[in-house]
C-alpha positions as CSV (number, residue, x, y, z in Angstrom):
1,X,69.7,115.2,130.7
2,X,72.5,116.1,133.3
3,X,74.4,119.4,132.6
4,X,77.6,117.4,132.8
5,X,78.9,115.4,129.9
6,X,79.6,111.8,130.5
7,X,82.8,109.8,129.2
8,X,80.8,108.3,126.4
9,X,81.6,109.8,123.0
10,X,77.9,109.6,122.1
11,X,76.7,111.3,125.3
12,X,79.3,114.0,125.0
13,X,78.5,114.8,121.5
14,X,74.8,115.0,122.3
15,X,75.5,117.1,125.4
16,X,77.6,119.5,123.3
17,X,75.1,119.7,120.4
18,X,72.4,120.6,123.0
19,X,74.4,123.8,123.9
20,X,73.5,125.1,120.4
21,X,74.6,124.8,116.7
22,X,77.4,127.2,117.2
23,X,78.8,125.7,120.3
24,X,82.4,124.7,120.6
25,X,84.2,122.9,123.5
26,X,87.6,124.1,124.6
27,X,89.2,121.1,126.4
28,X,92.6,120.0,127.7
29,X,93.7,116.7,126.3
30,X,96.3,114.7,128.2
31,X,98.9,112.6,126.3
32,X,97.8,109.1,125.0
33,X,99.3,106.2,127.0
34,X,99.8,104.2,123.9
35,X,97.9,102.8,121.0
36,X,97.7,99.4,119.6
37,X,100.1,98.4,116.9
38,X,102.3,100.5,114.6
39,X,101.9,98.7,111.3
40,X,100.2,101.0,108.7
41,X,99.2,103.5,111.4
42,X,98.3,106.8,109.6
43,X,100.3,109.9,110.4
44,X,98.8,112.1,113.1
45,X,97.0,115.3,112.1
46,X,99.4,117.8,113.5
47,X,97.5,120.4,115.5
48,X,94.7,118.1,116.5
49,X,94.6,115.7,119.5
50,X,92.6,113.0,117.7
51,X,90.1,113.1,120.7
52,X,87.1,113.2,118.2
53,X,88.4,110.2,116.1
54,X,86.8,106.7,116.2
55,X,87.4,104.9,119.4
56,X,89.0,107.9,121.1
57,X,89.5,107.7,124.9
58,X,87.5,110.6,126.2
59,X,88.9,110.1,129.7
60,X,91.9,112.1,128.3
61,X,89.7,115.1,127.9
62,X,89.1,117.8,130.6
63,X,86.5,120.3,129.6
64,X,87.6,123.9,130.2
65,X,84.7,125.9,128.8
66,X,82.0,126.0,126.1
67,X,82.2,129.0,123.5
68,X,79.8,130.1,120.8
69,X,80.6,131.3,117.4
70,X,83.9,131.5,115.5
71,X,84.8,134.8,117.0
72,X,84.6,133.9,120.6
73,X,86.2,130.4,120.1
74,X,89.3,131.8,118.3
75,X,89.6,134.6,120.7
76,X,89.4,132.3,123.8
77,X,91.8,129.7,122.3
78,X,94.5,132.3,121.6
79,X,94.1,133.5,125.2
80,X,94.1,130.1,126.8
81,X,96.8,128.2,125.0
82,X,99.8,128.0,127.2
83,X,102.3,126.3,125.0
84,X,102.7,123.4,127.4
85,X,99.4,121.5,127.2
86,X,97.3,120.5,124.2
87,X,94.0,122.5,124.0
88,X,91.5,121.0,121.7
89,X,88.6,122.7,120.0
90,X,85.6,120.3,119.5
91,X,82.1,120.8,118.1
92,X,79.1,118.5,117.6
93,X,76.5,120.3,115.5
94,X,74.9,116.9,114.6
95,X,75.7,115.1,117.8
96,X,78.9,113.7,116.3
97,X,82.2,115.0,117.6
98,X,84.4,116.9,115.3
99,X,87.8,118.5,116.1
100,X,89.0,121.9,114.6
101,X,92.4,123.6,114.5
102,X,92.4,127.4,115.4
103,X,93.9,128.0,111.9
104,X,90.8,126.4,110.4
105,X,88.4,128.5,112.3
106,X,90.6,131.5,111.8
107,X,90.5,131.1,108.1
108,X,86.7,130.8,108.2
109,X,86.6,134.0,110.4
110,X,88.8,135.8,107.8
111,X,86.2,135.1,105.1
112,X,83.5,136.9,107.1
113,X,83.1,140.4,105.9
114,X,82.2,141.5,109.4
115,X,85.5,140.4,110.9
116,X,87.7,143.1,112.3
117,X,91.0,142.1,110.6
118,X,93.1,144.5,112.8
119,X,91.7,143.0,116.0
120,X,92.3,139.5,114.7
121,X,95.8,140.3,113.6
122,X,96.6,141.8,116.9
123,X,95.4,138.8,118.8
124,X,97.5,136.4,116.5
125,X,100.5,138.6,117.0
126,X,100.0,138.5,120.7
127,X,99.8,134.7,120.7
128,X,102.9,134.3,118.6
129,X,104.8,136.6,120.8
130,X,103.7,134.6,123.9
131,X,105.0,131.4,122.2
132,X,108.3,133.1,121.8
133,X,108.6,134.6,125.2
134,X,107.6,131.4,127.0
135,X,110.2,129.3,125.2
136,X,112.9,128.5,127.7
137,X,115.6,129.0,125.2
138,X,114.7,132.5,124.3
139,X,116.4,134.7,121.6
140,X,116.6,133.1,118.2
141,X,115.6,129.5,119.4
142,X,112.5,131.1,121.0
143,X,111.4,132.4,117.6
144,X,112.1,129.0,116.0
145,X,109.7,127.3,118.6
146,X,107.2,130.2,118.0
147,X,107.3,129.6,114.2
148,X,107.0,125.8,114.5
149,X,103.9,126.3,116.8
150,X,102.3,128.6,114.1
151,X,102.9,126.0,111.4
152,X,101.3,123.3,113.6
153,X,98.2,125.3,114.7
154,X,97.7,127.9,112.1
155,X,98.7,125.9,108.9
156,X,95.0,126.1,107.5
157,X,95.2,130.0,107.8
158,X,98.8,130.3,106.5
159,X,101.8,128.0,106.4
160,X,103.9,130.6,108.3
161,X,103.2,133.9,110.1
162,X,102.2,136.6,107.6
163,X,104.1,139.9,107.4
164,X,101.4,141.8,109.4
165,X,101.4,139.3,112.3
166,X,105.1,138.8,112.4
167,X,106.0,142.6,112.4
168,X,103.5,143.2,115.3
169,X,105.0,140.4,117.2
170,X,108.5,141.6,116.7
171,X,107.4,145.1,118.0
172,X,106.2,143.6,121.1
173,X,109.5,141.9,121.6
174,X,111.1,145.2,120.8
175,X,113.1,143.6,118.0
176,X,113.4,145.0,114.4
177,X,115.7,142.5,112.7
178,X,115.5,141.1,109.2
179,X,117.4,138.1,110.3
180,X,114.8,137.1,112.7
181,X,112.1,137.6,110.1
182,X,113.9,135.3,107.7
183,X,114.5,132.8,110.5
184,X,110.8,132.6,111.4
185,X,109.7,132.4,107.8
186,X,112.4,129.7,106.9
187,X,111.3,127.7,110.1
188,X,107.7,127.9,109.1
189,X,108.5,126.7,105.5
190,X,110.6,123.9,106.9
191,X,107.9,122.6,109.2
192,X,105.2,123.0,106.5
193,X,107.3,120.9,104.1
194,X,107.8,118.3,106.7
195,X,104.1,118.0,107.3
196,X,103.5,117.8,103.5
197,X,106.0,114.8,103.4
198,X,103.9,112.8,105.9
199,X,101.5,112.1,103.1
200,X,104.0,110.1,101.1
201,X,103.4,106.4,101.6
202,X,107.0,105.1,100.8
203,X,109.9,107.1,102.4
204,X,113.6,106.1,102.9
205,X,114.7,105.6,106.6
206,X,117.3,108.3,106.2
207,X,114.6,111.0,105.4
208,X,112.5,109.7,108.4
209,X,115.5,110.0,110.7
210,X,116.2,113.6,109.5
211,X,112.6,114.6,110.0
212,X,112.4,113.0,113.5
213,X,115.6,114.9,114.6
214,X,114.0,118.1,113.5
215,X,110.7,117.4,115.2
216,X,112.3,116.0,118.3
217,X,114.3,119.2,118.9
218,X,111.0,121.3,118.8
219,X,108.6,118.8,120.7
220,X,109.5,120.0,124.1
221,X,108.4,123.5,123.3
222,X,105.5,122.6,120.9
223,X,103.4,119.9,122.4
224,X,101.5,119.4,119.2
225,X,104.6,117.8,117.7
226,X,104.9,115.1,120.4
227,X,102.7,112.7,118.8
228,X,104.4,113.2,115.4
229,X,107.8,112.5,117.0
230,X,106.7,109.3,118.3
231,X,105.1,108.3,115.0
232,X,108.2,109.0,113.1
233,X,110.2,107.1,115.6
234,X,107.7,104.1,115.0
235,X,108.2,104.5,111.3
236,X,112.0,104.3,111.7
237,X,111.7,101.3,114.0
238,X,109.6,99.6,111.3
239,X,112.6,99.7,108.9
240,X,115.1,98.6,111.5
241,X,115.5,94.8,111.8
242,X,116.9,94.8,115.4
243,X,114.0,97.1,116.6
244,X,111.5,94.6,115.1
245,X,113.1,91.6,116.8
246,X,112.9,93.5,120.0
247,X,109.2,94.4,119.4
248,X,108.5,90.7,118.6
249,X,109.8,89.7,122.0
250,X,108.1,92.4,124.1
251,X,104.6,92.5,122.5
252,X,101.9,90.3,124.2
253,X,99.7,88.1,121.9
254,X,96.6,90.2,121.0
255,X,95.4,87.9,118.2
256,X,91.8,87.8,119.7
257,X,91.6,91.6,120.0
258,X,92.9,92.2,116.5
259,X,90.4,89.6,115.1
260,X,87.5,91.2,116.9
261,X,88.6,94.7,115.8
262,X,88.7,93.7,112.2
263,X,85.1,92.0,112.3
264,X,83.4,94.7,114.4
265,X,81.5,97.6,112.9
266,X,83.1,101.0,113.1
267,X,82.9,102.4,116.7
268,X,81.8,99.0,118.2
269,X,85.2,97.3,118.5
270,X,85.8,96.0,122.1
271,X,88.5,97.5,124.2
272,X,91.7,95.7,124.8
273,X,92.0,94.6,128.4
274,X,94.2,96.8,130.7
275,X,96.8,94.3,131.4
276,X,97.9,93.4,127.9
277,X,97.3,97.1,126.9
278,X,99.9,98.0,129.5
279,X,102.3,95.4,128.4
280,X,101.9,96.7,124.7
281,X,102.6,100.3,125.8
282,X,105.7,99.1,127.7
283,X,107.0,97.3,124.6
284,X,106.3,100.3,122.4
285,X,108.3,102.5,124.8
286,X,111.2,100.2,124.9
287,X,111.3,99.9,121.1
288,X,111.2,103.7,120.9
289,X,114.0,103.9,123.5
290,X,116.2,101.6,121.5
291,X,115.5,103.3,118.2
292,X,116.2,106.8,119.6
293,X,119.4,105.5,121.0
294,X,120.6,103.8,117.9
295,X,120.0,106.9,115.8
296,X,121.5,109.4,118.2
297,X,125.1,108.0,118.6
298,X,124.3,106.0,121.8
299,X,125.1,102.6,120.3
300,X,126.1,101.0,123.7
301,X,122.8,102.0,125.3
302,X,121.0,100.6,122.2
303,X,123.0,97.3,122.4
304,X,122.2,96.9,126.1
305,X,118.5,97.0,125.3
306,X,119.0,94.2,122.8
307,X,121.0,92.2,125.0
308,X,118.4,92.5,127.8
309,X,115.6,91.1,125.6
310,X,117.2,88.6,123.1
311,X,115.1,87.3,120.3
312,X,114.6,83.7,120.3
313,X,116.1,81.5,117.7
314,X,113.7,80.3,115.0
315,X,112.1,77.0,116.1
316,X,111.8,74.6,113.2
317,X,109.8,72.0,115.3
318,X,107.0,72.5,117.5
319,X,107.2,71.1,121.1
320,X,104.5,68.7,122.3
321,X,103.0,71.1,124.9
322,X,102.9,73.8,122.3
323,X,101.1,71.6,119.8
324,X,98.6,70.5,122.3
325,X,97.8,74.0,123.4
326,X,97.2,75.0,119.7
327,X,94.9,72.1,119.3
328,X,92.7,73.3,122.1
329,X,93.1,77.1,121.7
330,X,91.5,78.9,118.8
331,X,93.4,82.1,119.5
332,X,96.7,80.3,119.5
333,X,95.9,78.6,116.1
334,X,94.8,81.9,114.6
335,X,98.1,83.6,115.8
336,X,100.1,81.0,113.9
337,X,97.9,81.1,110.9
338,X,98.2,85.0,110.9
339,X,101.9,84.8,110.9
340,X,102.0,82.4,108.0
341,X,99.6,84.7,106.0
342,X,101.9,87.7,106.6
343,X,105.0,85.8,105.5
344,X,103.2,84.6,102.5
345,X,102.1,88.1,101.6
346,X,105.6,89.4,101.4
347,X,107.1,86.5,99.6
348,X,104.8,85.8,96.8
349,X,106.0,86.7,93.4
350,X,103.1,89.2,92.7
351,X,103.7,91.1,96.0
352,X,104.6,94.7,95.4
353,X,103.9,96.2,98.8
354,X,107.5,96.6,99.6
355,X,109.3,96.8,96.3
356,X,110.1,100.5,96.9
357,X,111.3,100.1,100.4
358,X,113.6,96.9,100.8
359,X,114.5,98.0,104.4
360,X,110.8,97.7,105.5
361,X,110.7,94.3,103.8
362,X,113.9,93.0,105.6
363,X,112.7,94.4,109.0
364,X,109.2,92.9,108.7
365,X,110.7,89.5,107.8
366,X,113.0,89.8,110.8
367,X,110.0,90.5,113.0
368,X,107.9,87.5,111.6
369,X,110.9,85.1,112.2
370,X,111.4,86.5,115.8
371,X,107.7,86.4,116.5
372,X,107.4,82.8,115.4
373,X,110.0,81.9,118.0
374,X,108.2,83.9,120.6
375,X,104.9,82.3,119.9
376,X,106.6,78.9,120.3
377,X,107.8,80.0,123.7
378,X,104.4,81.3,124.8
379,X,102.4,78.3,123.5
380,X,105.0,75.9,125.0
381,X,104.7,77.5,128.4
382,X,100.9,77.6,128.4
383,X,100.8,73.9,127.2
384,X,103.1,72.9,130.0
385,X,100.6,74.6,132.4
386,X,97.4,73.4,131.2
387,X,98.5,70.0,130.1
388,X,101.3,69.0,132.3
389,X,103.2,65.9,131.3
390,X,102.9,63.1,133.9
391,X,105.9,62.2,135.8
392,X,107.7,59.2,134.4
393,X,107.2,56.1,136.5
394,X,110.9,55.6,137.0
395,X,111.9,59.2,137.6
396,X,114.2,59.5,140.6
397,X,112.5,61.5,143.4
398,X,115.4,64.0,143.4
399,X,114.5,65.0,139.8
400,X,110.9,65.9,140.5
401,X,111.7,69.5,141.7
402,X,114.0,69.7,138.6
403,X,111.1,69.0,136.3
404,X,108.9,71.7,138.1
405,X,111.8,74.2,137.8
406,X,112.0,73.5,134.0
407,X,108.3,74.5,133.7
408,X,108.9,77.7,135.6
409,X,111.9,78.4,133.3
410,X,109.8,78.0,130.3
411,X,107.1,80.4,131.7
412,X,109.9,82.9,132.5
413,X,111.3,82.6,128.9
414,X,107.9,83.2,127.4
415,X,106.8,86.1,129.6
416,X,109.7,87.4,131.5
417,X,108.4,86.8,135.0
418,X,105.6,84.5,136.5
419,X,103.8,87.8,137.6
420,X,103.8,89.1,134.0
421,X,102.5,85.7,132.8
422,X,99.7,86.0,135.3
423,X,98.9,89.5,134.2
424,X,98.7,88.4,130.6
425,X,96.5,85.5,131.4
426,X,94.2,87.7,133.6
427,X,93.9,90.3,130.9
428,X,93.0,87.6,128.3
429,X,90.4,86.0,130.5
430,X,88.9,89.3,131.3
431,X,88.9,90.2,127.6
432,X,87.0,87.0,126.8
433,X,84.4,87.7,129.5
434,X,83.5,91.2,128.4
435,X,82.5,90.1,124.9
436,X,78.9,89.9,123.6
437,X,79.3,86.4,122.3
438,X,77.0,85.3,119.5
439,X,75.1,82.1,120.2
440,X,77.0,80.1,117.7
441,X,80.3,81.0,119.2
442,X,79.4,80.5,122.9
443,X,80.8,77.0,123.2
444,X,84.1,78.1,121.5
445,X,84.5,81.2,123.7
446,X,83.6,79.4,126.8
447,X,86.1,76.6,126.1
448,X,88.7,79.3,125.4
449,X,88.0,80.9,128.8
450,X,88.1,77.6,130.6
451,X,91.4,76.7,129.0
452,X,93.0,80.1,130.1
453,X,91.6,79.7,133.5
454,X,93.1,76.3,133.8
455,X,96.6,77.6,132.8
456,X,96.1,80.6,135.2
457,X,95.2,78.2,138.1
458,X,98.3,76.0,137.3
459,X,100.6,79.1,137.3
460,X,99.3,80.2,140.7
461,X,99.8,76.6,142.1
462,X,103.3,76.5,140.4
463,X,104.5,79.7,142.0
464,X,102.7,79.5,145.3
465,X,102.2,75.8,146.1
466,X,101.7,76.5,149.9
467,X,98.6,78.6,149.3
468,X,95.8,77.4,151.7
469,X,92.7,76.1,150.1
470,X,89.8,78.6,149.9
471,X,86.7,76.9,150.9
472,X,84.3,79.7,149.6
473,X,86.1,79.6,146.1
474,X,85.8,75.8,146.1
475,X,82.1,75.9,147.0
476,X,81.3,78.6,144.3
477,X,83.1,76.6,141.5
478,X,81.3,73.5,142.6
479,X,77.8,75.2,142.5
480,X,78.7,76.8,139.0
481,X,79.7,73.4,137.7
482,X,76.6,71.7,139.1
483,X,74.4,74.5,137.6
484,X,75.5,73.8,133.9
485,X,72.8,72.0,131.9
486,X,73.8,68.9,130.2
487,X,72.0,69.7,127.0
488,X,70.5,72.6,125.1
489,X,67.1,73.7,125.9
490,X,65.9,73.7,122.3
491,X,67.4,72.4,119.1
492,X,68.1,75.8,117.7
493,X,69.3,77.5,120.9
494,X,72.6,77.2,122.7
495,X,72.7,76.5,126.4
496,X,74.1,79.1,128.8
497,X,77.7,78.4,129.9
498,X,79.9,79.6,132.7
499,X,81.2,82.2,130.2
500,X,77.6,83.7,129.9
501,X,77.3,84.0,133.7
502,X,80.6,85.6,134.0
503,X,80.0,87.9,131.2
504,X,76.7,89.0,132.8
505,X,78.6,89.7,136.0
506,X,81.3,91.8,134.2
507,X,78.5,93.9,132.5
508,X,76.9,94.5,135.8
509,X,80.3,95.6,137.3
510,X,80.9,97.9,134.4
511,X,77.4,99.5,134.2
512,X,78.5,102.8,135.6
513,X,80.9,105.0,133.6
514,X,83.0,107.8,135.1
515,X,82.3,111.4,134.2
516,X,84.7,113.6,132.2
517,X,86.5,115.9,134.6
518,X,85.2,119.4,134.5
């Protein structure tokens, strides 16, 4: 096997385990670009990057070095941590990745009778002092940042710096002030209490806002708190009706991905296509921006975001194009059914999910109502593209471009711009082609791909009617259509479809994987 780990979690785990049973990888981890969905997302484990979790994106990881044993690993982490980037500790004794905090390893090291306590105390004190000295505020605020960093990374060892470590750090800073000691201890206790509260399932929005403000003020100096600050903001948004209406408008339809994710075995769920993943990340960033503005006294800025992306009024009747699209698209029908199931879940008499949090119930209902209207927009636009209404026989010639403009308007209402609509369709088509489709689903998946391709082609023709004909593309499509068999080869087998061929091409194109940066 190569001496370099690959981007596959299995290969990297195997590679690391081959370094020895006591091997640890110290690796820098970049910030995540955005995860799918916020409903029910568990609180992040503060002090860990999540890089060893199921489905983690290992392209975020840059290996720095491999250490051996608890002593060397803790020593090197305390030396390398710079207070600005997240340094993860990963092991794989059985080939499966596992992440550790330095506090966890430090606690194990303390239990070893051969450990030099004085040396370990000195190294911890040196690290705590550096976190104080590197904080841009300095003085008391620097010690607040240092105490918060301790609570994040060393919580498994102690919740706040013990007297021996704190005294040695204050000596390095040439400070001997009981007030500073009290400040560090109280900050550590405050952060530890905040982390304990994360385990509570139902919390009022006012408490979440208070915790978010505390974390946000420290996140710039303590990178380990960045993900927690974003998670708290998501939880606040889930209890804010305007934020949920904004989310309903901005999020793309990922019903197919959510369905496959629920049905797949752990670790085998397909990846969401890059286009819709980017739209999802943009939506989350915008909702977070609104929520932060709304709860920091910037009401005008928050209202500007709401005015820029108004939620659709609830549509009580489904348009003809939307109805036709849903009749032909399994994904579209599943999206409607999923919304109905969610609405039923929060309105049934025996539902107790949100009894203790009426704000969450109200905001979720607001999301479902706005999302229903948004789905009507999307399905109406796609129906107009894939199943255009024939021009009436007596339509005045001058009104023909007006009818075309109406279709463009409906596409823009649903997606924002024709370019964004094209990105969403390209992404969904790519997602369909990358799947390993069971034989009994090939016809259904192939039909869905063909339907999406039809809408995509119509959109391209609508926005660029003067594009010259591509003879090579026409010839390739004709050959593909002529190559399709008219019947299955055997009673129990499904005939190959265009989807199967495109899927094989997609697999060939993705057969090589990039390596982790070293």
